[in-house]
All heavy atoms as an XYZ file, in Angstrom:
668
protein
N       0.846     -1.155     -0.031
C       0.022     -0.013     -0.020
C       0.866      1.254     -0.012
O       1.809      1.366      0.820
C      -0.884     -0.039      1.257
C      -2.059      0.841      1.177
S      -3.003      0.483      2.645
C      -4.546      1.013      2.081
N       0.616      2.188     -0.897
C       1.440      3.392     -1.039
C       1.056      4.417      0.005
O      -0.124      4.586      0.324
C       1.286      3.962     -2.443
N       2.044      5.109      0.496
C       1.784      6.155      1.476
C       1.567      7.455      0.751
O       2.221      7.708     -0.283
C       2.956      6.314      2.434
C       3.133      5.187      3.412
C       4.174      5.537      4.405
C       4.319      4.461      5.456
N       5.299      4.809      6.432
N       0.660      8.257      1.268
C       0.423      9.579      0.646
C       1.043     10.619      1.569
O       1.153     10.447      2.788
C      -1.082      9.869      0.501
O      -1.699      9.803      1.780
C      -1.737      8.840     -0.424
N       1.446     11.703      0.969
C       2.044     12.794      1.709
C       1.021     13.875      2.113
O       1.380     14.965      2.440
C       3.163     13.443      0.931
C       4.358     12.486      0.774
O       4.567     11.617      1.616
N       5.109     12.667     -0.287
N      -0.265     13.509      2.049
C      -1.303     14.457      2.411
C      -1.254     14.729      3.917
O      -1.070     13.810      4.693
C      -2.664     13.890      2.004
N      -1.442     16.005      4.244
C      -1.411     16.321      5.712
C      -2.648     15.743      6.376
O      -3.744     15.625      5.857
C      -1.476     17.831      5.738
C      -2.069     18.261      4.432
C      -1.670     17.172      3.455
N      -2.460     15.325      7.632
C      -3.556     14.751      8.411
C      -4.569     15.862      8.739
O      -4.185     16.979      9.023
C      -3.003     14.124      9.688
N      -5.845     15.481      8.735
C      -6.870     16.450      9.100
C      -6.772     16.747     10.574
O      -6.683     15.855     11.407
C      -8.240     15.886      8.783
C      -8.808     16.333      7.460
C     -10.239     15.922      7.382
C     -10.906     16.780      6.347
N     -12.301     16.400      6.194
N      -6.868     18.005     10.921
C      -6.857     18.419     12.309
C      -8.205     18.159     12.924
O      -9.240     18.499     12.364
C      -6.535     19.921     12.426
C      -6.547     20.445     13.846
C      -6.378     21.949     13.883
O      -6.015     22.549     12.885
O      -6.626     22.495     14.953
N      -8.200     17.447     14.036
C      -9.480     17.172     14.719
C      -9.852     18.406     15.527
O      -9.148     18.796     16.390
C      -9.304     15.966     15.625
C     -10.540     15.504     16.304
C     -10.617     14.030     16.430
C     -11.803     13.649     17.228
N     -12.872     13.175     16.434
N     -11.044     18.948     15.182
C     -11.503     20.166     15.842
C     -12.336     19.808     17.065
O     -13.156     18.877     17.035
C     -12.306     21.034     14.858
C     -11.578     21.547     13.619
C     -12.538     22.274     12.703
C     -10.437     22.458     14.063
N     -12.215     20.586     18.076
C     -13.060     20.404     19.279
C     -14.411     20.996     18.997
O     -14.648     21.752     18.056
C     -12.383     21.112     20.493
O     -12.340     22.505     20.234
N     -15.378     20.675     19.845
C     -16.749     21.089     19.659
C     -16.852     22.620     19.681
O     -17.533     23.167     18.801
C     -17.666     20.513     20.750
C     -19.075     21.000     20.669
C     -19.905     20.506     19.651
C     -19.547     21.947     21.533
C     -21.203     20.993     19.511
C     -20.832     22.410     21.397
C     -21.676     21.935     20.428
N     -16.186     23.364     20.627
C     -16.357     24.781     20.586
C     -15.807     25.448     19.282
O     -16.398     26.358     18.737
C     -15.526     25.273     21.809
C     -15.491     24.106     22.720
C     -15.506     22.907     21.816
N     -14.713     24.887     18.750
C     -14.153     25.379     17.493
C     -15.160     25.093     16.347
O     -15.364     25.963     15.480
C     -12.816     24.784     17.193
C     -11.699     25.309     18.062
C     -10.341     24.758     17.644
C      -9.260     25.292     18.541
N      -7.940     24.754     18.149
N     -15.723     23.900     16.313
C     -16.692     23.560     15.245
C     -17.906     24.516     15.385
O     -18.430     24.970     14.347
C     -17.183     22.116     15.411
C     -16.205     21.125     15.002
C     -16.756     19.722     15.147
C     -15.790     18.629     14.818
N     -16.356     17.270     15.000
N     -18.347     24.783     16.611
C     -19.483     25.674     16.812
C     -19.224     27.062     16.282
O     -20.083     27.610     15.602
C     -19.836     25.676     18.329
C     -21.092     26.379     18.684
C     -22.300     25.757     18.479
C     -21.058     27.669     19.220
C     -23.479     26.375     18.811
C     -22.223     28.296     19.561
C     -23.473     27.674     19.355
N     -18.064     27.561     16.598
C     -17.711     28.953     16.123
C     -17.575     28.975     14.615
O     -18.070     29.851     13.958
C     -16.395     29.395     16.821
C     -15.875     30.681     16.172
C     -16.644     29.605     18.289
N     -16.925     27.944     14.024
C     -16.758     27.915     12.576
C     -18.084     27.755     11.867
O     -18.295     28.317     10.770
C     -15.858     26.685     12.176
C     -14.392     26.942     12.356
C     -13.617     25.679     12.049
C     -13.880     28.071     11.487
N     -19.032     27.028     12.475
C     -20.348     26.917     11.861
C     -21.012     28.290     11.667
O     -21.491     28.613     10.620
C     -21.267     26.000     12.723
C     -22.671     25.980     12.242
C     -23.035     25.155     11.189
C     -23.650     26.727     12.840
C     -24.343     25.115     10.715
C     -24.953     26.677     12.430
C     -25.304     25.855     11.345
N     -21.009     29.096     12.735
C     -21.631     30.390     12.634
C     -20.820     31.374     11.867
O     -21.328     32.303     11.199
C     -21.955     30.931     14.008
C     -23.163     30.270     14.611
C     -22.998     29.322     15.604
C     -24.415     30.560     14.206
C     -24.100     28.681     16.154
C     -25.544     29.915     14.714
C     -25.339     28.994     15.722
N     -19.503     31.206     11.822
C     -18.612     32.045     11.070
C     -18.882     31.878      9.556
O     -18.869     32.822      8.781
C     -17.163     31.738     11.389
C     -16.179     32.623     10.766
C     -14.743     32.281     11.194
C     -13.702     33.146     10.494
N     -12.360     32.750     10.854
N     -19.085     30.636      9.151
C     -19.263     30.359      7.731
C     -20.748     30.339      7.313
O     -21.039     30.186      6.130
C     -18.681     28.995      7.375
C     -17.142     28.976      7.556
O     -16.522     29.981      7.330
N     -16.636     27.877      7.993
N     -21.636     30.552      8.239
C     -23.073     30.482      7.934
C     -23.467     31.580      6.923
O     -24.176     31.300      5.967
C     -23.901     30.647      9.222
C     -25.430     30.468      9.050
C     -25.749     29.103      8.553
C     -26.097     30.728     10.437
N     -23.027     32.784      7.138
C     -23.291     33.824      6.208
C     -22.789     33.566      4.815
O     -23.494     33.869      3.795
N     -21.589     33.034      4.728
C     -21.032     32.712      3.433
C     -21.814     31.673      2.685
O     -22.047     31.761      1.497
C     -19.569     32.274      3.570
C     -18.584     33.318      4.109
C     -17.224     32.680      4.328
C     -18.453     34.479      3.091
N     -22.273     30.658      3.426
C     -23.089     29.601      2.802
C     -24.423     30.083      2.351
O     -24.893     29.720      1.258
C     -23.249     28.427      3.781
C     -21.924     27.676      4.043
C     -22.169     26.338      4.722
N     -23.127     26.436      5.812
C     -22.757     26.275      7.117
N     -21.525     25.991      7.435
N     -23.685     26.325      8.051
N     -25.072     30.889      3.127
C     -26.382     31.473      2.754
C     -26.192     32.410      1.568
O     -26.965     32.341      0.597
C     -27.006     32.213      3.949
C     -27.423     31.247      5.035
C     -28.245     33.012      3.483
C     -27.920     31.870      6.314
N     -25.170     33.281      1.594
C     -24.921     34.122      0.462
C     -24.568     33.383     -0.791
O     -25.028     33.704     -1.903
N     -23.865     32.295     -0.665
C     -23.517     31.465     -1.808
C     -24.723     30.836     -2.453
O     -24.880     30.702     -3.651
N     -25.665     30.401     -1.589
C     -26.902     29.806     -2.076
C     -27.705     30.807     -2.895
O     -28.213     30.492     -3.982
C     -27.790     29.313     -0.923
O     -27.106     28.317     -0.227
N     -27.829     32.066     -2.446
C     -28.533     33.077     -3.179
C     -27.818     33.423     -4.421
O     -28.467     33.683     -5.500
C     -28.769     34.314     -2.314
C     -29.951     34.185     -1.407
C     -29.769     33.929     -0.031
C     -31.234     34.278     -1.869
C     -30.816     33.794      0.832
C     -32.323     34.138     -1.009
C     -32.101     33.944      0.325
N     -26.496     33.456     -4.438
C     -25.728     33.764     -5.641
C     -25.951     32.651     -6.715
O     -26.163     32.954     -7.897
C     -24.220     33.811     -5.295
C     -23.356     34.237     -6.422
C     -21.899     34.352     -5.974
C     -21.019     34.650     -7.143
N     -19.597     34.643     -6.777
N     -25.951     31.389     -6.266
C     -26.187     30.276     -7.185
C     -27.618     30.342     -7.758
O     -27.841     30.104     -8.941
C     -25.986     28.931     -6.452
C     -24.529     28.722     -6.122
O     -23.622     29.414     -6.676
O     -24.259     27.872     -5.217
N     -28.573     30.663     -6.892
C     -29.972     30.753     -7.330
C     -30.106     31.880     -8.362
O     -30.820     31.700     -9.345
C     -30.874     31.024     -6.129
C     -32.346     31.096     -6.468
S     -33.442     31.307     -5.077
C     -32.680     32.532     -4.079
N     -29.531     33.001     -8.159
C     -29.616     34.112     -9.078
C     -28.987     33.749    -10.440
O     -29.563     34.045    -11.487
C     -28.882     35.355     -8.490
C     -28.920     36.530     -9.403
C     -30.104     37.277     -9.592
C     -27.773     36.935    -10.106
C     -30.123     38.388    -10.388
C     -27.828     38.014    -10.934
C     -28.980     38.737    -11.074
O     -29.037     39.833    -11.883
N     -27.863     33.081    -10.400
C     -27.238     32.682    -11.669
C     -28.082     31.657    -12.446
O     -28.126     31.695    -13.672
C     -25.825     32.140    -11.456
O     -25.843     30.940    -10.764
N     -28.782     30.757    -11.707
C     -29.673     29.806    -12.349
C     -30.868     30.456    -12.947
O     -31.343     30.116    -14.038
C     -30.054     28.652    -11.386
C     -28.961     27.737    -11.034
C     -28.491     26.929    -12.237
O     -29.299     26.544    -13.096
O     -27.289     26.706    -12.347
N     -31.429     31.474    -12.220
C     -32.625     32.159    -12.713
C     -32.328     32.986    -13.990
O     -33.210     33.205    -14.764
C     -33.160     33.077    -11.640
C     -33.959     32.362    -10.546
C     -34.392     33.325     -9.467
C     -35.232     31.719    -11.113
N     -31.088     33.423    -14.150
C     -30.716     34.122    -15.370
C     -30.729     33.218    -16.582
O     -30.872     33.654    -17.742
C     -29.334     34.789    -15.246
C     -29.344     35.957    -14.304
C     -28.131     36.831    -14.365
C     -26.815     36.125    -14.396
N     -25.674     36.990    -14.347
N     -30.632     31.899    -16.376
C     -30.584     30.930    -17.483
C     -31.978     30.541    -17.912
O     -32.164     29.905    -18.964
C     -29.862     29.635    -17.055
C     -28.390     29.874    -16.712
C     -27.764     28.581    -16.235
C     -26.394     28.780    -15.694
N     -25.820     27.494    -15.176
N     -33.023     30.855    -17.143
C     -34.382     30.440    -17.397
C     -34.942     31.176    -18.643
O     -34.715     32.332    -18.850
C     -35.302     30.716    -16.196
C     -36.755     30.441    -16.547
C     -34.842     29.871    -15.033
N     -35.620     30.418    -19.492
C     -36.323     31.013    -20.638
C     -37.757     31.257    -20.171
O     -38.570     30.326    -20.037
C     -36.331     30.059    -21.845
O     -35.010     29.738    -22.138
C     -37.013     30.730    -23.022
N     -38.086     32.546    -19.908
C     -39.370     32.864    -19.402
C     -40.382     32.948    -20.525
O     -40.108     33.412    -21.624
C     -39.322     34.216    -18.684
C     -38.395     34.195    -17.504
C     -37.142     34.670    -17.440
C     -38.689     33.623    -16.232
N     -36.581     34.421    -16.215
C     -37.549     33.790    -15.440
C     -39.776     32.969    -15.691
C     -37.461     33.348    -14.137
C     -39.723     32.521    -14.351
C     -38.574     32.717    -13.608
N     -41.657     32.494    -20.290
C     -42.661     32.540    -21.340
C     -43.128     33.988    -21.615
O     -43.040     34.860    -20.708
C     -43.801     31.740    -20.764
C     -43.628     31.757    -19.298
C     -42.153     31.874    -19.068
N     -43.623     34.191    -22.850
C     -44.124     35.524    -23.154
C     -45.490     35.699    -22.506
O     -46.071     34.751    -21.953
C     -44.293     35.700    -24.703
O     -45.233     34.718    -25.144
C     -42.976     35.443    -25.414
N     -46.018     36.910    -22.566
C     -47.337     37.163    -21.964
C     -48.408     36.314    -22.648
O     -49.262     35.761    -21.982
C     -47.661     38.643    -22.095
C     -48.959     39.055    -21.489
C     -49.183     40.578    -21.605
N     -50.452     40.958    -21.112
C     -50.731     41.274    -19.863
N     -49.783     41.201    -18.947
N     -51.929     41.626    -19.489
N     -48.355     36.202    -23.962
C     -49.350     35.440    -24.688
C     -49.278     33.949    -24.326
O     -50.304     33.280    -24.106
C     -49.152     35.603    -26.189
C     -50.195     34.972    -27.037
C     -49.992     35.272    -28.513
C     -51.086     34.600    -29.313
N     -50.955     34.890    -30.748
N     -48.070     33.387    -24.219
C     -47.893     32.021    -23.818
C     -48.430     31.775    -22.403
O     -49.096     30.746    -22.116
C     -46.426     31.626    -23.873
C     -45.854     31.473    -25.239
C     -44.364     31.263    -25.246
O     -43.656     31.677    -24.310
O     -43.868     30.625    -26.249
N     -48.135     32.744    -21.520
C     -48.614     32.577    -20.110
C     -50.138     32.594    -20.017
O     -50.747     31.808    -19.293
C     -48.019     33.721    -19.241
C     -48.338     33.590    -17.786
S     -47.747     32.021    -17.078
C     -46.014     32.252    -17.157
N     -50.791     33.426    -20.805
C     -52.261     33.475    -20.842
C     -52.784     32.114    -21.363
O     -53.730     31.570    -20.818
C     -52.762     34.670    -21.659
C     -52.430     35.959    -20.949
C     -54.257     34.541    -21.969
C     -52.684     37.202    -21.771
N     -52.180     31.571    -22.433
C     -52.613     30.282    -22.963
C     -52.413     29.195    -21.946
O     -53.277     28.327    -21.755
C     -51.838     29.956    -24.237
C     -52.303     30.802    -25.398
O     -53.428     31.317    -25.444
N     -51.399     30.962    -26.391
N     -51.272     29.169    -21.250
C     -51.047     28.142    -20.267
C     -52.073     28.232    -19.132
O     -52.539     27.235    -18.639
C     -49.631     28.240    -19.688
C     -48.515     28.048    -20.686
C     -47.246     28.631    -20.463
C     -48.673     27.289    -21.824
C     -46.209     28.427    -21.365
C     -47.645     27.131    -22.708
C     -46.420     27.673    -22.462
O     -45.395     27.533    -23.361
N     -52.378     29.454    -18.752
C     -53.340     29.655    -17.647
C     -54.698     29.158    -18.044
O     -55.402     28.501    -17.244
C     -53.375     31.153    -17.281
O     -52.051     31.600    -16.883
C     -54.318     31.421    -16.103
N     -55.111     29.469    -19.247
C     -56.442     29.040    -19.723
C     -56.512     27.511    -19.807
O     -57.542     26.908    -19.451
C     -56.749     29.640    -21.105
C     -57.017     31.177    -21.055
C     -57.190     31.702    -22.459
C     -58.174     31.474    -20.162
N     -55.435     26.874    -20.240
C     -55.430     25.387    -20.282
C     -55.555     24.815    -18.903
O     -56.338     23.877    -18.657
C     -54.128     24.900    -20.977
C     -53.951     23.403    -20.797
C     -54.120     25.270    -22.467
N     -54.872     25.355    -17.955
C     -54.924     24.843    -16.573
C     -56.361     25.085    -15.980
O     -56.910     24.179    -15.363
C     -53.867     25.547    -15.653
C     -54.108     25.256    -14.199
C     -52.477     25.118    -16.065
N     -56.920     26.252    -16.218
C     -58.256     26.534    -15.705
C     -59.299     25.563    -16.348
O     -60.207     25.051    -15.703
C     -58.657     27.997    -15.942
C     -57.901     29.000    -15.107
C     -58.239     30.408    -15.504
C     -58.151     28.769    -13.619
N     -59.160     25.309    -17.680
C     -60.110     24.419    -18.335
C     -59.946     22.980    -17.782
O     -60.926     22.311    -17.561
C     -59.831     24.409    -19.833
N     -58.704     22.571    -17.551
C     -58.491     21.236    -16.998
C     -59.102     21.127    -15.619
O     -59.690     20.124    -15.270
C     -56.977     20.917    -16.994
C     -56.656     19.623    -16.367
C     -56.820     18.435    -17.080
C     -56.161     19.487    -15.046
C     -56.548     17.193    -16.530
C     -55.878     18.281    -14.481
C     -56.057     17.124    -15.239
N     -58.918     22.179    -14.820
C     -59.481     22.144    -13.447
C     -60.988     22.081    -13.486
O     -61.622     21.396    -12.697
C     -59.031     23.389    -12.660
C     -57.557     23.348    -12.272
S     -56.979     24.895    -11.530
C     -58.140     25.207    -10.278
N     -61.624     22.777    -14.409
C     -63.074     22.779    -14.546
C     -63.566     21.360    -14.917
O     -64.505     20.836    -14.343
C     -63.514     23.774    -15.597
C     -65.010     23.900    -15.838
C     -65.701     24.450    -14.589
C     -65.294     24.803    -17.032
N     -62.901     20.763    -15.934
C     -63.284     19.418    -16.356
C     -63.106     18.420    -15.218
O     -63.982     17.582    -14.960
C     -62.470     19.006    -17.620
C     -62.625     17.525    -17.925
C     -62.835     19.832    -18.808
N     -62.001     18.489    -14.510
C     -61.771     17.536    -13.420
C     -62.740     17.794    -12.280
O     -63.139     16.822    -11.625
C     -60.280     17.659    -12.925
C     -59.296     17.114    -13.908
S     -59.642     15.434    -14.491
C     -59.514     14.529    -13.000
N     -63.101     19.038    -12.082
C     -64.126     19.322    -11.028
C     -65.465     18.657    -11.350
O     -66.110     18.104    -10.479
N     -65.834     18.732    -12.630
C     -67.084     18.115    -13.057
C     -66.992     16.581    -12.923
O     -67.927     15.915    -12.400
C     -67.433     18.504    -14.509
C     -68.564     17.645    -15.065
C     -67.791     19.984    -14.602
N     -65.869     15.985    -13.347
C     -65.655     14.549    -13.240
C     -65.721     14.087    -11.794
O     -66.420     13.125    -11.434
C     -64.369     14.089    -13.923
C     -64.006     12.660    -13.590
C     -64.416     14.318    -15.415
N     -64.998     14.786    -10.913
C     -64.990     14.401     -9.487
C     -66.384     14.618     -8.885
O     -66.826     13.788     -8.085
C     -63.919     15.192     -8.742
C     -62.497     14.740     -9.196
C     -64.044     15.060     -7.251
C     -61.377     15.575     -8.705
N     -67.081     15.656     -9.280
C     -68.425     15.861     -8.786
C     -69.392     14.779     -9.193
O     -70.202     14.297     -8.367
N     -69.271     14.343    -10.411
C     -70.126     13.235    -10.882
C     -69.786     11.944    -10.170
O     -70.684     11.183     -9.791
C     -69.970     13.044    -12.407
C     -70.598     14.155    -13.271
C     -70.200     13.951    -14.737
C     -72.073     14.228    -13.076
N     -68.496     11.648     -9.992
C     -68.103     10.453     -9.210
C     -68.599     10.514     -7.809
O     -69.094      9.513     -7.274
C     -66.603     10.250     -9.253
C     -66.014      9.846    -10.631
C     -64.473      9.874    -10.564
C     -66.484      8.489    -10.996
N     -68.489     11.661     -7.204
C     -68.961     11.805     -5.797
C     -70.455     11.640     -5.718
O     -71.005     10.967     -4.786
C     -68.557     13.197     -5.273
C     -68.875     13.364     -3.813
O     -68.593     12.482     -3.039
O     -69.439     14.450     -3.460
N     -71.170     12.254     -6.633
C     -72.648     12.081     -6.648
C     -73.056     10.664     -6.894
O     -73.983     10.144     -6.228
N     -72.374     10.008     -7.810
C     -72.642      8.601     -8.068
C     -72.349      7.723     -6.903
O     -73.126      6.800     -6.545
N     -71.284      7.978     -6.194
C     -70.917      7.187     -5.018
C     -71.941      7.455     -3.915
O     -72.366      6.488     -3.183
C     -69.506      7.534     -4.537
N     -72.369      8.671     -3.730
C     -73.368      8.985     -2.690
C     -74.708      8.268     -3.044
O     -75.349      7.716     -2.137
C     -73.590     10.472     -2.610
N     -75.093      8.306     -4.308
C     -76.321      7.621     -4.714
C     -76.223      6.134     -4.447
O     -77.148      5.504     -3.974
C     -76.588      7.894     -6.199
C     -77.788      7.137     -6.695
C     -79.111      7.461     -6.555
C     -77.748      5.858     -7.373
N     -79.898      6.516     -7.109
C     -79.085      5.475     -7.631
C     -76.734      5.036     -7.797
C     -79.423      4.318     -8.284
C     -77.051      3.873     -8.435
C     -78.382      3.522     -8.682
N     -75.037      5.535     -4.805
C     -74.846      4.084     -4.598
C     -74.938      3.709     -3.138
O     -75.560      2.742     -2.763
C     -73.514      3.668     -5.203
C     -73.176      2.196     -5.212
C     -74.186      1.439     -6.064
C     -71.793      1.982     -5.733
N     -74.294      4.519     -2.296
C     -74.314      4.238     -0.852
C     -75.716      4.330     -0.320
O     -76.159      3.492      0.465
C     -73.315      5.149     -0.102
C     -73.561      5.096      1.398
C     -71.912      4.826     -0.415
N     -76.467      5.382     -0.749
C     -77.826      5.561     -0.225
C     -78.735      4.408     -0.788
O     -79.655      3.982     -0.068
C     -78.385      6.907     -0.574
O     -78.565      7.027     -2.001
N     -78.454      3.910     -1.959
C     -79.248      2.808     -2.526
C     -78.964      1.506     -1.777
O     -79.888      0.708     -1.499
C     -78.938      2.644     -4.016
N     -77.738      1.320     -1.365
C     -77.390      0.108     -0.635
C     -77.967      0.146      0.783
O     -78.504     -0.833      1.272
C     -75.835     -0.035     -0.580
C     -75.304     -0.367     -1.972
C     -75.421     -1.119      0.383
C     -73.763     -0.363     -2.091
N     -77.841      1.317      1.415
C     -78.342      1.441      2.795
C     -79.882      1.446      2.806
O     -80.504      0.966      3.700
C     -77.800      2.735      3.449
C     -76.294      2.602      3.631
C     -78.477      3.004      4.785
C     -75.636      3.849      4.166
N     -80.507      1.999      1.767
C     -81.912      1.990      1.637
C     -82.601      3.222      2.243
O     -83.719      3.161      2.752
N     -81.865      4.333      2.267
C     -82.486      5.538      2.818
C     -82.993      6.435      1.712
O     -82.659      6.432      0.622
C     -81.466      6.349      3.671
O     -80.363      6.684      2.838
C     -81.082      5.594      4.864
């Protein structure tokens, strides 16, 4: 087995780890926002017309599904009342 010349990791005590956590917390949070901003610049945003079309499709789908679920619910209620006999 070959030996490596890498320096051994220093074992940090709990108080040092605690201080380092809060010392680097701001850098980690700031880095996250920086990464998020750079990713958002890559997004291809839809045009106003595309957004209106997408919205109308979603609303139409919701209306259709509401009717379907309503019919299923009414049918199930009718079936249960027919079985119970009320």
